[in-house]
C-alpha atoms as an extended CHARMM CRD file, in Angstrom:
* protein
*
       196  EXT
         1         1  UNK       CA            -41.3350000000      -37.1630000000       29.4300000000  PROA      1               0.0000000000
         2         2  UNK       CA            -40.8980000000      -36.3210000000       25.7410000000  PROA      2               0.0000000000
         3         3  UNK       CA            -41.6900000000      -32.5820000000       25.8470000000  PROA      3               0.0000000000
         4         4  UNK       CA            -42.2950000000      -29.8610000000       28.3900000000  PROA      4               0.0000000000
         5         5  UNK       CA            -45.4090000000      -28.6560000000       26.4950000000  PROA      5               0.0000000000
         6         6  UNK       CA            -47.6430000000      -30.2330000000       23.8560000000  PROA      6               0.0000000000
         7         7  UNK       CA            -49.8360000000      -27.8680000000       21.8290000000  PROA      7               0.0000000000
         8         8  UNK       CA            -52.7720000000      -29.4790000000       20.0540000000  PROA      8               0.0000000000
         9         9  UNK       CA            -53.7740000000      -27.3850000000       17.0470000000  PROA      9               0.0000000000
        10        10  UNK       CA            -51.3280000000      -25.8620000000       14.5600000000  PROA      10              0.0000000000
        11        11  UNK       CA            -53.4420000000      -22.9050000000       13.5270000000  PROA      11              0.0000000000
        12        12  UNK       CA            -52.3100000000      -19.3260000000       14.0830000000  PROA      12              0.0000000000
        13        13  UNK       CA            -52.8010000000      -19.3830000000       17.8830000000  PROA      13              0.0000000000
        14        14  UNK       CA            -51.1700000000      -22.7830000000       18.4780000000  PROA      14              0.0000000000
        15        15  UNK       CA            -48.2720000000      -22.0220000000       16.1320000000  PROA      15              0.0000000000
        16        16  UNK       CA            -47.6660000000      -18.6130000000       17.7350000000  PROA      16              0.0000000000
        17        17  UNK       CA            -47.5960000000      -20.2030000000       21.1710000000  PROA      17              0.0000000000
        18        18  UNK       CA            -45.2060000000      -22.9580000000       20.0810000000  PROA      18              0.0000000000
        19        19  UNK       CA            -42.8060000000      -20.3830000000       18.5660000000  PROA      19              0.0000000000
        20        20  UNK       CA            -42.8670000000      -18.1780000000       21.6790000000  PROA      20              0.0000000000
        21        21  UNK       CA            -42.3160000000      -21.1290000000       24.0350000000  PROA      21              0.0000000000
        22        22  UNK       CA            -39.4150000000      -22.4270000000       21.9390000000  PROA      22              0.0000000000
        23        23  UNK       CA            -37.8810000000      -18.9500000000       21.8270000000  PROA      23              0.0000000000
        24        24  UNK       CA            -37.8110000000      -19.1240000000       25.6390000000  PROA      24              0.0000000000
        25        25  UNK       CA            -35.9910000000      -22.4720000000       25.6460000000  PROA      25              0.0000000000
        26        26  UNK       CA            -39.0250000000      -24.7300000000       26.2370000000  PROA      26              0.0000000000
        27        27  UNK       CA            -39.2950000000      -28.0120000000       24.3150000000  PROA      27              0.0000000000
        28        28  UNK       CA            -42.6160000000      -28.1430000000       22.4520000000  PROA      28              0.0000000000
        29        29  UNK       CA            -44.5370000000      -30.6470000000       20.3880000000  PROA      29              0.0000000000
        30        30  UNK       CA            -47.0050000000      -28.9820000000       18.0070000000  PROA      30              0.0000000000
        31        31  UNK       CA            -49.5310000000      -31.3780000000       16.5700000000  PROA      31              0.0000000000
        32        32  UNK       CA            -52.5490000000      -31.2140000000       14.3050000000  PROA      32              0.0000000000
        33        33  UNK       CA            -54.8490000000      -33.6830000000       12.5840000000  PROA      33              0.0000000000
        34        34  UNK       CA            -54.0160000000      -32.0260000000        9.2550000000  PROA      34              0.0000000000
        35        35  UNK       CA            -51.1250000000      -30.0980000000        7.7520000000  PROA      35              0.0000000000
        36        36  UNK       CA            -52.1420000000      -26.4570000000        8.1750000000  PROA      36              0.0000000000
        37        37  UNK       CA            -48.9490000000      -25.3320000000        6.4260000000  PROA      37              0.0000000000
        38        38  UNK       CA            -49.7120000000      -27.1210000000        3.1800000000  PROA      38              0.0000000000
        39        39  UNK       CA            -50.6820000000      -24.0190000000        1.2130000000  PROA      39              0.0000000000
        40        40  UNK       CA            -49.7890000000      -23.0850000000       -2.3260000000  PROA      40              0.0000000000
        41        41  UNK       CA            -48.6450000000      -19.6760000000       -3.5100000000  PROA      41              0.0000000000
        42        42  UNK       CA            -52.0320000000      -19.1580000000       -5.1870000000  PROA      42              0.0000000000
        43        43  UNK       CA            -53.9160000000      -19.8400000000       -1.9030000000  PROA      43              0.0000000000
        44        44  UNK       CA            -51.6980000000      -17.6230000000        0.2680000000  PROA      44              0.0000000000
        45        45  UNK       CA            -54.2620000000      -14.8020000000        0.3360000000  PROA      45              0.0000000000
        46        46  UNK       CA            -57.3990000000      -16.9610000000        0.3270000000  PROA      46              0.0000000000
        47        47  UNK       CA            -59.5210000000      -18.1010000000        3.2410000000  PROA      47              0.0000000000
        48        48  UNK       CA            -60.0220000000      -16.4780000000        6.6040000000  PROA      48              0.0000000000
        49        49  UNK       CA            -58.3900000000      -13.2900000000        7.7840000000  PROA      49              0.0000000000
        50        50  UNK       CA            -57.0410000000      -12.0610000000       11.1120000000  PROA      50              0.0000000000
        51        51  UNK       CA            -57.1410000000       -8.5800000000       12.5340000000  PROA      51              0.0000000000
        52        52  UNK       CA            -53.8760000000       -8.2220000000       14.4590000000  PROA      52              0.0000000000
        53        53  UNK       CA            -53.8320000000       -5.5740000000       17.2120000000  PROA      53              0.0000000000
        54        54  UNK       CA            -50.8120000000       -3.6860000000       18.5780000000  PROA      54              0.0000000000
        55        55  UNK       CA            -50.1190000000       -6.3060000000       21.2850000000  PROA      55              0.0000000000
        56        56  UNK       CA            -50.0200000000       -9.0750000000       18.6710000000  PROA      56              0.0000000000
        57        57  UNK       CA            -47.7200000000       -6.9450000000       16.5180000000  PROA      57              0.0000000000
        58        58  UNK       CA            -45.3370000000       -6.8140000000       19.5030000000  PROA      58              0.0000000000
        59        59  UNK       CA            -45.3900000000      -10.6420000000       19.5950000000  PROA      59              0.0000000000
        60        60  UNK       CA            -44.5350000000      -10.7210000000       15.8790000000  PROA      60              0.0000000000
        61        61  UNK       CA            -41.6440000000       -8.3590000000       16.5990000000  PROA      61              0.0000000000
        62        62  UNK       CA            -40.3860000000      -10.6940000000       19.3610000000  PROA      62              0.0000000000
        63        63  UNK       CA            -40.3460000000      -13.5160000000       16.8290000000  PROA      63              0.0000000000
        64        64  UNK       CA            -38.5540000000      -11.2070000000       14.3640000000  PROA      64              0.0000000000
        65        65  UNK       CA            -41.3780000000      -11.7030000000       11.8550000000  PROA      65              0.0000000000
        66        66  UNK       CA            -42.8840000000       -8.2300000000       11.7660000000  PROA      66              0.0000000000
        67        67  UNK       CA            -40.5070000000       -6.7580000000        9.1850000000  PROA      67              0.0000000000
        68        68  UNK       CA            -41.1450000000       -9.7890000000        6.9400000000  PROA      68              0.0000000000
        69        69  UNK       CA            -44.9170000000      -10.0250000000        7.2460000000  PROA      69              0.0000000000
        70        70  UNK       CA            -45.8680000000       -6.3410000000        7.5560000000  PROA      70              0.0000000000
        71        71  UNK       CA            -45.9050000000       -5.7920000000        3.7800000000  PROA      71              0.0000000000
        72        72  UNK       CA            -48.6010000000       -8.4730000000        3.3940000000  PROA      72              0.0000000000
        73        73  UNK       CA            -51.0580000000       -6.7540000000        5.7260000000  PROA      73              0.0000000000
        74        74  UNK       CA            -53.4450000000       -3.8580000000        5.4150000000  PROA      74              0.0000000000
        75        75  UNK       CA            -53.3370000000       -1.3130000000        8.2540000000  PROA      75              0.0000000000
        76        76  UNK       CA            -56.4660000000        0.0470000000        9.9270000000  PROA      76              0.0000000000
        77        77  UNK       CA            -56.7020000000        3.1480000000       12.0900000000  PROA      77              0.0000000000
        78        78  UNK       CA            -60.3880000000        3.1470000000       13.0330000000  PROA      78              0.0000000000
        79        79  UNK       CA            -62.7960000000        0.6330000000       14.5560000000  PROA      79              0.0000000000
        80        80  UNK       CA            -66.5010000000        1.3960000000       14.5790000000  PROA      80              0.0000000000
        81        81  UNK       CA            -68.8880000000       -0.8200000000       16.5920000000  PROA      81              0.0000000000
        82        82  UNK       CA            -72.6840000000       -0.6960000000       16.4680000000  PROA      82              0.0000000000
        83        83  UNK       CA            -75.6750000000       -3.0000000000       16.8280000000  PROA      83              0.0000000000
        84        84  UNK       CA            -79.0730000000       -3.4150000000       15.1770000000  PROA      84              0.0000000000
        85        85  UNK       CA            -80.9380000000       -1.8860000000       18.1150000000  PROA      85              0.0000000000
        86        86  UNK       CA            -79.4740000000        1.5740000000       17.5120000000  PROA      86              0.0000000000
        87        87  UNK       CA            -77.7580000000        1.8720000000       20.8760000000  PROA      87              0.0000000000
        88        88  UNK       CA            -74.8320000000        4.2470000000       21.1990000000  PROA      88              0.0000000000
        89        89  UNK       CA            -72.0600000000        3.1760000000       18.8110000000  PROA      89              0.0000000000
        90        90  UNK       CA            -68.4110000000        3.0000000000       19.8380000000  PROA      90              0.0000000000
        91        91  UNK       CA            -65.5350000000        4.3850000000       17.8390000000  PROA      91              0.0000000000
        92        92  UNK       CA            -61.8370000000        3.7570000000       18.4070000000  PROA      92              0.0000000000
        93        93  UNK       CA            -59.2720000000        5.9280000000       16.6260000000  PROA      93              0.0000000000
        94        94  UNK       CA            -55.5180000000        5.3750000000       16.4120000000  PROA      94              0.0000000000
        95        95  UNK       CA            -54.8680000000        9.0940000000       16.7920000000  PROA      95              0.0000000000
        96        96  UNK       CA            -56.4870000000        9.0120000000       20.2420000000  PROA      96              0.0000000000
        97        97  UNK       CA            -53.6060000000        6.8590000000       21.4880000000  PROA      97              0.0000000000
        98        98  UNK       CA            -50.9440000000        8.6650000000       19.4520000000  PROA      98              0.0000000000
        99        99  UNK       CA            -50.5420000000        5.8130000000       16.9770000000  PROA      99              0.0000000000
       100       100  UNK       CA            -50.7140000000        5.6530000000       13.1880000000  PROA      100             0.0000000000
       101       101  UNK       CA            -52.5990000000        2.3340000000       13.2250000000  PROA      101             0.0000000000
       102       102  UNK       CA            -54.6850000000        0.2400000000       15.5950000000  PROA      102             0.0000000000
       103       103  UNK       CA            -53.5850000000       -2.9230000000       13.8340000000  PROA      103             0.0000000000
       104       104  UNK       CA            -53.3690000000       -4.8030000000       10.5360000000  PROA      104             0.0000000000
       105       105  UNK       CA            -55.4820000000       -7.3250000000        8.6370000000  PROA      105             0.0000000000
       106       106  UNK       CA            -53.7040000000      -10.4360000000        7.3340000000  PROA      106             0.0000000000
       107       107  UNK       CA            -54.7850000000      -13.6120000000        5.6090000000  PROA      107             0.0000000000
       108       108  UNK       CA            -54.4620000000      -16.6750000000        7.8460000000  PROA      108             0.0000000000
       109       109  UNK       CA            -52.3560000000      -18.4590000000        5.2300000000  PROA      109             0.0000000000
       110       110  UNK       CA            -49.8060000000      -15.6470000000        5.0080000000  PROA      110             0.0000000000
       111       111  UNK       CA            -49.3290000000      -15.7070000000        8.8100000000  PROA      111             0.0000000000
       112       112  UNK       CA            -49.0070000000      -19.5110000000        8.8640000000  PROA      112             0.0000000000
       113       113  UNK       CA            -46.4990000000      -19.4640000000        5.9900000000  PROA      113             0.0000000000
       114       114  UNK       CA            -44.2670000000      -17.0850000000        7.9580000000  PROA      114             0.0000000000
       115       115  UNK       CA            -44.6400000000      -19.0210000000       11.2370000000  PROA      115             0.0000000000
       116       116  UNK       CA            -43.8760000000      -22.2670000000        9.4230000000  PROA      116             0.0000000000
       117       117  UNK       CA            -40.3210000000      -21.0700000000        8.7240000000  PROA      117             0.0000000000
       118       118  UNK       CA            -39.6750000000      -20.6290000000       12.4580000000  PROA      118             0.0000000000
       119       119  UNK       CA            -41.4010000000      -23.8880000000       13.4020000000  PROA      119             0.0000000000
       120       120  UNK       CA            -39.3380000000      -25.9490000000       10.9780000000  PROA      120             0.0000000000
       121       121  UNK       CA            -36.0100000000      -24.3060000000       11.8420000000  PROA      121             0.0000000000
       122       122  UNK       CA            -36.3530000000      -24.4790000000       15.6540000000  PROA      122             0.0000000000
       123       123  UNK       CA            -34.5370000000      -27.2840000000       17.4740000000  PROA      123             0.0000000000
       124       124  UNK       CA            -36.9930000000      -26.9130000000       20.3650000000  PROA      124             0.0000000000
       125       125  UNK       CA            -40.1240000000      -27.6730000000       18.2820000000  PROA      125             0.0000000000
       126       126  UNK       CA            -41.2450000000      -31.0600000000       17.0370000000  PROA      126             0.0000000000
       127       127  UNK       CA            -44.0450000000      -31.0470000000       14.4360000000  PROA      127             0.0000000000
       128       128  UNK       CA            -46.5440000000      -33.8970000000       14.3980000000  PROA      128             0.0000000000
       129       129  UNK       CA            -48.8730000000      -33.1320000000       11.4870000000  PROA      129             0.0000000000
       130       130  UNK       CA            -51.6080000000      -35.3250000000        9.9900000000  PROA      130             0.0000000000
       131       131  UNK       CA            -51.9190000000      -37.0960000000       13.3630000000  PROA      131             0.0000000000
       132       132  UNK       CA            -55.3100000000      -38.0560000000       14.7980000000  PROA      132             0.0000000000
       133       133  UNK       CA            -55.6540000000      -38.1670000000       18.5990000000  PROA      133             0.0000000000
       134       134  UNK       CA            -57.2100000000      -41.3000000000       20.0530000000  PROA      134             0.0000000000
       135       135  UNK       CA            -56.8530000000      -40.7920000000       23.8200000000  PROA      135             0.0000000000
       136       136  UNK       CA            -55.2960000000      -38.7490000000       26.6120000000  PROA      136             0.0000000000
       137       137  UNK       CA            -54.2380000000      -39.8780000000       30.0420000000  PROA      137             0.0000000000
       138       138  UNK       CA            -53.2170000000      -37.6430000000       32.9260000000  PROA      138             0.0000000000
       139       139  UNK       CA            -51.2370000000      -39.0930000000       35.8220000000  PROA      139             0.0000000000
       140       140  UNK       CA            -49.4090000000      -37.1580000000       38.5030000000  PROA      140             0.0000000000
       141       141  UNK       CA            -47.6710000000      -34.3250000000       36.6500000000  PROA      141             0.0000000000
       142       142  UNK       CA            -47.6480000000      -35.9200000000       33.1930000000  PROA      142             0.0000000000
       143       143  UNK       CA            -50.1310000000      -35.8970000000       30.3060000000  PROA      143             0.0000000000
       144       144  UNK       CA            -49.8300000000      -38.6880000000       27.7290000000  PROA      144             0.0000000000
       145       145  UNK       CA            -51.4250000000      -38.4390000000       24.2930000000  PROA      145             0.0000000000
       146       146  UNK       CA            -51.9750000000      -41.4990000000       22.1470000000  PROA      146             0.0000000000
       147       147  UNK       CA            -52.4270000000      -41.2710000000       18.3790000000  PROA      147             0.0000000000
       148       148  UNK       CA            -54.5970000000      -43.4070000000       16.1320000000  PROA      148             0.0000000000
       149       149  UNK       CA            -51.4100000000      -44.9570000000       14.6540000000  PROA      149             0.0000000000
       150       150  UNK       CA            -50.3990000000      -46.3100000000       18.1070000000  PROA      150             0.0000000000
       151       151  UNK       CA            -47.6490000000      -43.7710000000       18.8350000000  PROA      151             0.0000000000
       152       152  UNK       CA            -47.7770000000      -41.7660000000       22.0790000000  PROA      152             0.0000000000
       153       153  UNK       CA            -46.0160000000      -38.7480000000       23.5880000000  PROA      153             0.0000000000
       154       154  UNK       CA            -45.9760000000      -37.2230000000       27.0460000000  PROA      154             0.0000000000
       155       155  UNK       CA            -45.4990000000      -33.7240000000       28.4310000000  PROA      155             0.0000000000
       156       156  UNK       CA            -45.9670000000      -31.6930000000       31.6010000000  PROA      156             0.0000000000
       157       157  UNK       CA            -48.4950000000      -29.3200000000       30.0350000000  PROA      157             0.0000000000
       158       158  UNK       CA            -51.1240000000      -29.9660000000       27.3840000000  PROA      158             0.0000000000
       159       159  UNK       CA            -52.6080000000      -26.9510000000       25.5500000000  PROA      159             0.0000000000
       160       160  UNK       CA            -55.8010000000      -27.1760000000       23.5160000000  PROA      160             0.0000000000
       161       161  UNK       CA            -55.6970000000      -24.8090000000       20.5360000000  PROA      161             0.0000000000
       162       162  UNK       CA            -57.6540000000      -27.0260000000       18.1610000000  PROA      162             0.0000000000
       163       163  UNK       CA            -60.6960000000      -24.8550000000       17.6310000000  PROA      163             0.0000000000
       164       164  UNK       CA            -64.4220000000      -24.8960000000       18.2140000000  PROA      164             0.0000000000
       165       165  UNK       CA            -64.7910000000      -28.6480000000       17.5880000000  PROA      165             0.0000000000
       166       166  UNK       CA            -61.8020000000      -29.5240000000       19.7610000000  PROA      166             0.0000000000
       167       167  UNK       CA            -60.9170000000      -33.2140000000       19.7960000000  PROA      167             0.0000000000
       168       168  UNK       CA            -58.7640000000      -32.6080000000       22.8690000000  PROA      168             0.0000000000
       169       169  UNK       CA            -61.6970000000      -31.0440000000       24.7370000000  PROA      169             0.0000000000
       170       170  UNK       CA            -63.9000000000      -34.0430000000       23.8800000000  PROA      170             0.0000000000
       171       171  UNK       CA            -61.2480000000      -36.5490000000       24.9610000000  PROA      171             0.0000000000
       172       172  UNK       CA            -60.7500000000      -34.6370000000       28.2240000000  PROA      172             0.0000000000
       173       173  UNK       CA            -64.5370000000      -34.6520000000       28.8230000000  PROA      173             0.0000000000
       174       174  UNK       CA            -64.6460000000      -30.8830000000       29.2270000000  PROA      174             0.0000000000
       175       175  UNK       CA            -68.3050000000      -29.9050000000       29.1210000000  PROA      175             0.0000000000
       176       176  UNK       CA            -69.6020000000      -27.0150000000       27.0440000000  PROA      176             0.0000000000
       177       177  UNK       CA            -73.0300000000      -25.4940000000       26.6620000000  PROA      177             0.0000000000
       178       178  UNK       CA            -74.4710000000      -23.7800000000       23.6420000000  PROA      178             0.0000000000
       179       179  UNK       CA            -77.5780000000      -21.8230000000       22.7970000000  PROA      179             0.0000000000
       180       180  UNK       CA            -79.0920000000      -20.1360000000       19.7930000000  PROA      180             0.0000000000
       181       181  UNK       CA            -78.9990000000      -16.3760000000       19.3640000000  PROA      181             0.0000000000
       182       182  UNK       CA            -81.6780000000      -16.7080000000       16.6610000000  PROA      182             0.0000000000
       183       183  UNK       CA            -79.4270000000      -14.9280000000       14.2020000000  PROA      183             0.0000000000
       184       184  UNK       CA            -78.5140000000      -15.6450000000       10.6050000000  PROA      184             0.0000000000
       185       185  UNK       CA            -75.1030000000      -15.0290000000        9.0880000000  PROA      185             0.0000000000
       186       186  UNK       CA            -74.2840000000      -14.6900000000        5.4070000000  PROA      186             0.0000000000
       187       187  UNK       CA            -70.8500000000      -15.6450000000        4.1780000000  PROA      187             0.0000000000
       188       188  UNK       CA            -69.2550000000      -14.7180000000        0.8690000000  PROA      188             0.0000000000
       189       189  UNK       CA            -65.8360000000      -14.7060000000       -0.7460000000  PROA      189             0.0000000000
       190       190  UNK       CA            -65.0440000000      -11.4470000000       -2.4900000000  PROA      190             0.0000000000
       191       191  UNK       CA            -62.2810000000      -10.6160000000       -4.9050000000  PROA      191             0.0000000000
       192       192  UNK       CA            -61.2680000000       -6.9950000000       -4.5790000000  PROA      192             0.0000000000
       193       193  UNK       CA            -59.8360000000       -4.8270000000       -7.3070000000  PROA      193             0.0000000000
       194       194  UNK       CA            -57.1690000000       -3.5330000000       -4.9010000000  PROA      194             0.0000000000
       195       195  UNK       CA            -55.0300000000       -5.3610000000       -2.3340000000  PROA      195             0.0000000000
       196       196  UNK       CA            -57.1370000000       -6.3870000000        0.7100000000  PROA      196             0.0000000000
């Protein structure tokens, strides 16, 4: 066995998990088919965003990242939920739970940049980036992953955090079903005059 846990997918979720496992003394291999940490200073605030709730903030505090990353986020203290049918909307307010905020909004790249520092400095984490999976084999209590370059690694636990088009899920023959909601989404990138 090479590692106790292998996490496939080095996005925010996979990287968070790898950091938390390593902090608890577990040897982890974090792998991805691309290098998610290859971001420039100019792209740090571009791309997708994450809304981080109070529980996730506690995880950031455990990793001792909160004081570093907090300044890059925008706090929110109200969530308002409604639908097109006009049913009763829901409203959540921070003051109702005696808090100043319900969470913060961050760019994905700013979170990954901060997590990258922990990932690269931890002796319990091995990074395998720009690696394409070719097969998985599970025998007894061991999962073995083979890469397209011929290399392979094994671990007791294999975690799929590689997104909606998961290669790991396909290789493991995990079935999914989909259906159309007959909805249309519009996507745009906006540049705001003020931060976030």
